[in-house]
PDB file with one MODEL, atoms N, CA, C and O in Angstrom:
MODEL        1
ATOM      1  N   MET A   1      79.581 -12.933  -7.815  1.00  0.00           N
ATOM      2  CA  MET A   1      80.244 -11.659  -7.430  1.00  0.00           C
ATOM      3  C   MET A   1      79.460 -10.490  -7.462  1.00  0.00           C
ATOM      4  O   MET A   1      79.066  -9.879  -8.456  1.00  0.00           O
ATOM      5  N   THR A   2      79.302 -10.279  -6.449  1.00  0.00           N
ATOM      6  CA  THR A   2      78.248  -8.680  -6.748  1.00  0.00           C
ATOM      7  C   THR A   2      78.909  -7.514  -7.493  1.00  0.00           C
ATOM      8  O   THR A   2      80.103  -7.509  -7.792  1.00  0.00           O
ATOM      9  N   ASP A   3      78.167  -6.666  -7.732  1.00  0.00           N
ATOM     10  CA  ASP A   3      78.212  -5.663  -9.022  1.00  0.00           C
ATOM     11  C   ASP A   3      79.034  -4.725  -7.656  1.00  0.00           C
ATOM     12  O   ASP A   3      78.317  -4.672  -6.656  1.00  0.00           O
ATOM     13  N   THR A   4      80.282  -4.073  -7.523  1.00  0.00           N
ATOM     14  CA  THR A   4      80.502  -2.964  -6.209  1.00  0.00           C
ATOM     15  C   THR A   4      79.712  -1.962  -6.511  1.00  0.00           C
ATOM     16  O   THR A   4      79.209  -1.360  -5.562  1.00  0.00           O
ATOM     17  N   THR A   5      79.341  -1.445  -8.129  1.00  0.00           N
ATOM     18  CA  THR A   5      78.961   0.124  -8.476  1.00  0.00           C
ATOM     19  C   THR A   5      77.435   0.213  -7.345  1.00  0.00           C
ATOM     20  O   THR A   5      77.030   1.284  -6.894  1.00  0.00           O
ATOM     21  N   SER A   6      76.839  -1.007  -7.083  1.00  0.00           N
ATOM     22  CA  SER A   6      75.383  -0.759  -6.822  1.00  0.00           C
ATOM     23  C   SER A   6      75.365  -1.468  -5.590  1.00  0.00           C
ATOM     24  O   SER A   6      75.967  -2.448  -5.153  1.00  0.00           O
ATOM     25  N   LYS A   7      74.480  -0.670  -5.149  1.00  0.00           N
ATOM     26  CA  LYS A   7      74.509  -0.337  -3.375  1.00  0.00           C
ATOM     27  C   LYS A   7      73.356  -1.130  -3.320  1.00  0.00           C
ATOM     28  O   LYS A   7      72.498  -1.149  -4.202  1.00  0.00           O
ATOM     29  N   THR A   8      73.328  -1.971  -1.994  1.00  0.00           N
ATOM     30  CA  THR A   8      72.237  -2.898  -1.509  1.00  0.00           C
ATOM     31  C   THR A   8      71.925  -2.734  -0.681  1.00  0.00           C
ATOM     32  O   THR A   8      72.786  -2.939   0.175  1.00  0.00           O
ATOM     33  N   ASN A   9      70.300  -2.169  -0.024  1.00  0.00           N
ATOM     34  CA  ASN A   9      69.799  -1.712   1.485  1.00  0.00           C
ATOM     35  C   ASN A   9      69.846  -3.126   2.281  1.00  0.00           C
ATOM     36  O   ASN A   9      68.983  -3.998   2.183  1.00  0.00           O
ATOM     37  N   LEU A  10      70.846  -3.184   2.972  1.00  0.00           N
ATOM     38  CA  LEU A  10      70.640  -4.431   4.357  1.00  0.00           C
ATOM     39  C   LEU A  10      69.642  -4.438   5.531  1.00  0.00           C
ATOM     40  O   LEU A  10      69.432  -5.292   6.393  1.00  0.00           O
ATOM     41  N   LEU A  11      69.336  -3.766   5.406  1.00  0.00           N
ATOM     42  CA  LEU A  11      67.644  -2.885   6.392  1.00  0.00           C
ATOM     43  C   LEU A  11      66.706  -4.135   5.648  1.00  0.00           C
ATOM     44  O   LEU A  11      66.426  -5.214   6.171  1.00  0.00           O
ATOM     45  N   GLY A  12      66.394  -3.764   4.568  1.00  0.00           N
ATOM     46  CA  GLY A  12      66.033  -4.604   3.587  1.00  0.00           C
ATOM     47  C   GLY A  12      65.489  -6.098   3.302  1.00  0.00           C
ATOM     48  O   GLY A  12      64.493  -6.496   2.698  1.00  0.00           O
ATOM     49  N   LEU A  13      66.288  -6.611   3.817  1.00  0.00           N
ATOM     50  CA  LEU A  13      66.863  -7.993   3.732  1.00  0.00           C
ATOM     51  C   LEU A  13      66.388  -9.001   4.588  1.00  0.00           C
ATOM     52  O   LEU A  13      66.585  -8.656   5.753  1.00  0.00           O
ATOM     53  N   THR A  14      65.791 -10.212   4.498  1.00  0.00           N
ATOM     54  CA  THR A  14      65.457 -10.988   5.308  1.00  0.00           C
ATOM     55  C   THR A  14      66.942 -11.704   5.841  1.00  0.00           C
ATOM     56  O   THR A  14      67.910 -11.101   5.377  1.00  0.00           O
ATOM     57  N   GLN A  15      67.157 -12.395   6.363  1.00  0.00           N
ATOM     58  CA  GLN A  15      68.112 -13.120   7.169  1.00  0.00           C
ATOM     59  C   GLN A  15      68.756 -13.946   6.144  1.00  0.00           C
ATOM     60  O   GLN A  15      69.965 -13.860   5.925  1.00  0.00           O
ATOM     61  N   GLN A  16      67.895 -14.832   5.441  1.00  0.00           N
ATOM     62  CA  GLN A  16      68.022 -15.892   4.679  1.00  0.00           C
ATOM     63  C   GLN A  16      68.622 -15.001   3.088  1.00  0.00           C
ATOM     64  O   GLN A  16      69.293 -15.467   2.168  1.00  0.00           O
ATOM     65  N   LYS A  17      68.053 -13.590   3.271  1.00  0.00           N
ATOM     66  CA  LYS A  17      68.710 -13.453   1.907  1.00  0.00           C
ATOM     67  C   LYS A  17      69.990 -12.270   2.050  1.00  0.00           C
ATOM     68  O   LYS A  17      70.432 -11.485   1.211  1.00  0.00           O
ATOM     69  N   LEU A  18      70.280 -12.453   3.148  1.00  0.00           N
ATOM     70  CA  LEU A  18      71.690 -11.562   3.808  1.00  0.00           C
ATOM     71  C   LEU A  18      72.500 -12.553   4.139  1.00  0.00           C
ATOM     72  O   LEU A  18      73.509 -12.308   4.800  1.00  0.00           O
ATOM     73  N   GLU A  19      72.250 -13.602   3.810  1.00  0.00           N
ATOM     74  CA  GLU A  19      73.101 -14.815   4.004  1.00  0.00           C
ATOM     75  C   GLU A  19      73.576 -15.156   2.887  1.00  0.00           C
ATOM     76  O   GLU A  19      74.748 -15.533   2.919  1.00  0.00           O
ATOM     77  N   ALA A  20      72.869 -15.151   1.535  1.00  0.00           N
ATOM     78  CA  ALA A  20      72.850 -15.467   0.409  1.00  0.00           C
ATOM     79  C   ALA A  20      73.792 -14.674  -0.410  1.00  0.00           C
ATOM     80  O   ALA A  20      74.408 -14.999  -1.425  1.00  0.00           O
ATOM     81  N   PHE A  21      73.759 -13.153   0.496  1.00  0.00           N
ATOM     82  CA  PHE A  21      74.242 -11.369  -0.125  1.00  0.00           C
ATOM     83  C   PHE A  21      75.545 -11.803   0.740  1.00  0.00           C
ATOM     84  O   PHE A  21      76.450 -11.042   0.400  1.00  0.00           O
ATOM     85  N   PHE A  22      75.953 -12.614   1.607  1.00  0.00           N
ATOM     86  CA  PHE A  22      77.215 -12.343   2.112  1.00  0.00           C
ATOM     87  C   PHE A  22      77.994 -13.594   1.711  1.00  0.00           C
ATOM     88  O   PHE A  22      79.223 -13.532   1.731  1.00  0.00           O
ATOM     89  N   GLU A  23      77.159 -15.144   1.214  1.00  0.00           N
ATOM     90  CA  GLU A  23      77.994 -16.345   0.795  1.00  0.00           C
ATOM     91  C   GLU A  23      78.329 -15.694  -0.865  1.00  0.00           C
ATOM     92  O   GLU A  23      79.276 -16.149  -1.506  1.00  0.00           O
ATOM     93  N   GLY A  24      77.308 -14.441  -1.515  1.00  0.00           N
ATOM     94  CA  GLY A  24      78.206 -13.951  -2.794  1.00  0.00           C
ATOM     95  C   GLY A  24      79.470 -13.357  -2.759  1.00  0.00           C
ATOM     96  O   GLY A  24      80.305 -13.435  -3.660  1.00  0.00           O
ATOM     97  N   LEU A  25      79.630 -12.592  -1.397  1.00  0.00           N
ATOM     98  CA  LEU A  25      80.674 -12.058  -1.499  1.00  0.00           C
ATOM     99  C   LEU A  25      81.992 -12.498  -1.340  1.00  0.00           C
ATOM    100  O   LEU A  25      83.136 -12.047  -1.372  1.00  0.00           O
ATOM    101  N   GLY A  26      81.003 -14.249  -1.036  1.00  0.00           N
ATOM    102  CA  GLY A  26      83.026 -14.931  -0.650  1.00  0.00           C
ATOM    103  C   GLY A  26      82.663 -15.124   1.139  1.00  0.00           C
ATOM    104  O   GLY A  26      83.427 -15.721   1.898  1.00  0.00           O
ATOM    105  N   GLU A  27      81.828 -14.719   1.415  1.00  0.00           N
ATOM    106  CA  GLU A  27      82.079 -14.566   3.277  1.00  0.00           C
ATOM    107  C   GLU A  27      81.099 -15.759   3.852  1.00  0.00           C
ATOM    108  O   GLU A  27      80.255 -16.371   3.198  1.00  0.00           O
ATOM    109  N   LYS A  28      81.395 -15.916   5.106  1.00  0.00           N
ATOM    110  CA  LYS A  28      80.439 -16.956   5.672  1.00  0.00           C
ATOM    111  C   LYS A  28      78.858 -16.667   5.934  1.00  0.00           C
ATOM    112  O   LYS A  28      78.345 -15.580   6.197  1.00  0.00           O
ATOM    113  N   ARG A  29      78.306 -17.767   5.809  1.00  0.00           N
ATOM    114  CA  ARG A  29      76.912 -17.771   6.167  1.00  0.00           C
ATOM    115  C   ARG A  29      76.699 -16.661   7.677  1.00  0.00           C
ATOM    116  O   ARG A  29      75.888 -15.735   7.662  1.00  0.00           O
ATOM    117  N   PHE A  30      77.510 -16.954   8.802  1.00  0.00           N
ATOM    118  CA  PHE A  30      77.323 -16.794   9.839  1.00  0.00           C
ATOM    119  C   PHE A  30      77.748 -15.183  10.077  1.00  0.00           C
ATOM    120  O   PHE A  30      77.901 -14.884  11.262  1.00  0.00           O
ATOM    121  N   ARG A  31      78.027 -13.758   8.772  1.00  0.00           N
ATOM    122  CA  ARG A  31      78.222 -13.068   8.617  1.00  0.00           C
ATOM    123  C   ARG A  31      76.929 -12.437   8.741  1.00  0.00           C
ATOM    124  O   ARG A  31      76.885 -11.434   9.455  1.00  0.00           O
ATOM    125  N   ALA A  32      75.687 -12.900   8.088  1.00  0.00           N
ATOM    126  CA  ALA A  32      74.399 -12.381   8.266  1.00  0.00           C
ATOM    127  C   ALA A  32      73.914 -11.900   9.864  1.00  0.00           C
ATOM    128  O   ALA A  32      73.360 -10.838  10.148  1.00  0.00           O
ATOM    129  N   GLY A  33      74.356 -13.181  10.956  1.00  0.00           N
ATOM    130  CA  GLY A  33      73.752 -13.196  12.121  1.00  0.00           C
ATOM    131  C   GLY A  33      74.708 -11.957  12.643  1.00  0.00           C
ATOM    132  O   GLY A  33      74.378 -10.946  13.262  1.00  0.00           O
ATOM    133  N   GLN A  34      75.449 -12.200  12.377  1.00  0.00           N
ATOM    134  CA  GLN A  34      76.344 -11.140  13.200  1.00  0.00           C
ATOM    135  C   GLN A  34      75.710  -9.150  12.435  1.00  0.00           C
ATOM    136  O   GLN A  34      75.333  -8.241  13.175  1.00  0.00           O
ATOM    137  N   VAL A  35      75.763  -9.093  11.519  1.00  0.00           N
ATOM    138  CA  VAL A  35      75.338  -7.901  10.933  1.00  0.00           C
ATOM    139  C   VAL A  35      73.476  -7.949  11.115  1.00  0.00           C
ATOM    140  O   VAL A  35      72.827  -7.017  10.641  1.00  0.00           O
ATOM    141  N   MET A  36      73.046  -8.652  11.549  1.00  0.00           N
ATOM    142  CA  MET A  36      71.702  -8.457  11.864  1.00  0.00           C
ATOM    143  C   MET A  36      71.525  -8.085  13.322  1.00  0.00           C
ATOM    144  O   MET A  36      70.396  -7.754  13.683  1.00  0.00           O
ATOM    145  N   LYS A  37      72.675  -8.107  14.340  1.00  0.00           N
ATOM    146  CA  LYS A  37      72.620  -8.126  16.028  1.00  0.00           C
ATOM    147  C   LYS A  37      73.150  -6.631  15.693  1.00  0.00           C
ATOM    148  O   LYS A  37      72.712  -5.651  16.294  1.00  0.00           O
ATOM    149  N   TRP A  38      73.828  -6.574  14.994  1.00  0.00           N
ATOM    150  CA  TRP A  38      74.326  -4.711  14.567  1.00  0.00           C
ATOM    151  C   TRP A  38      73.579  -3.886  14.161  1.00  0.00           C
ATOM    152  O   TRP A  38      73.793  -2.729  14.520  1.00  0.00           O
ATOM    153  N   MET A  39      72.583  -4.128  13.387  1.00  0.00           N
ATOM    154  CA  MET A  39      71.107  -3.539  13.052  1.00  0.00           C
ATOM    155  C   MET A  39      70.941  -3.495  14.341  1.00  0.00           C
ATOM    156  O   MET A  39      69.882  -3.085  14.814  1.00  0.00           O
TER     157      MET A  39
ENDMDL
END
């Protein structure tokens, strides 16, 4: 689980790193694709 007191700049992450970020939060990998489309 990620420390909730630190912030991660999602704009600076690749799709693969964003997938790993969401998996670390307990979310599914496809959330990364959704967020990439929104950004």
